[in-house]
N, C-alpha and C positions, 0 to 999 in steps of 0.2 A: 628418837627424839633429837632434834637439832638444837644447837645453841641459839640463844636469843639473837635476832638480827641476821642469822645465816639462812640462806636459801636451802630448803631440804632437797636432797637428791633422791630420785626414785629409781627403782629397779625396772629395766626395760622388759623384763620377762614376766613379772607378776604385778607390777604397779605399786608395790608397797615402798615405804621409805627404806633406804638402804641401811640406815643405822638400826641396830637392835634385832635384825632378822638374819637368818642364815640363808644366803642366796647361792649356795654351791650348785644346786640343781639348775637354777636360772642361768648361771655362768656356763655350765656345761651345755645347756640347750642353745645358748647364744652363739656357739661355734657353728651351728647349722641353720638356725632359724633367724629371720629378721626380727628387729625389736618390735614389740607389740604395744608397749606403753611409753609415754613421753618421759624422758629422764628429768625434765624440768617441773612437770606438774602431776605426773602419774596418771593422766587421762589416757584412755584407749586411743591409739592412733589408727588412721586409715592406712592399711598395708596392701600393696598390690604386688603379687608374686608372679613372675613369668619364668619360663625355662632358663633364661640367661641372667636374670637380675631380679632385684626387688626394690620397691620404693616405699617409704613410710613418711607420714606427715601428720603432725598434731594440728587440730583445728585452731589452737591458740598460738602455738610457737613455730609452726612450719616443720620442715624436715629436721631430724636430729643432727647434731654436729657429728662429723666423722670421728670414729674411735681413734685414739692415738696408736701409732705403730708400735708393735711389740719389739723389744730389744733383741 
């Protein structure tokens, strides 16, 4: 559940809201797999995987923002 007026964030692995659920398995899978769900709306994205890269795009929001670099 998100606070009133705040935009919910969604897990890119399962599509559920990030608050209130354990997403440890989703985070582990994200190290190898492309995102499958839009982080802004939770809708399933169109994902194309090739041997050298992947692309993902939400029908409403376009491609997801790049993940921040790890320290």
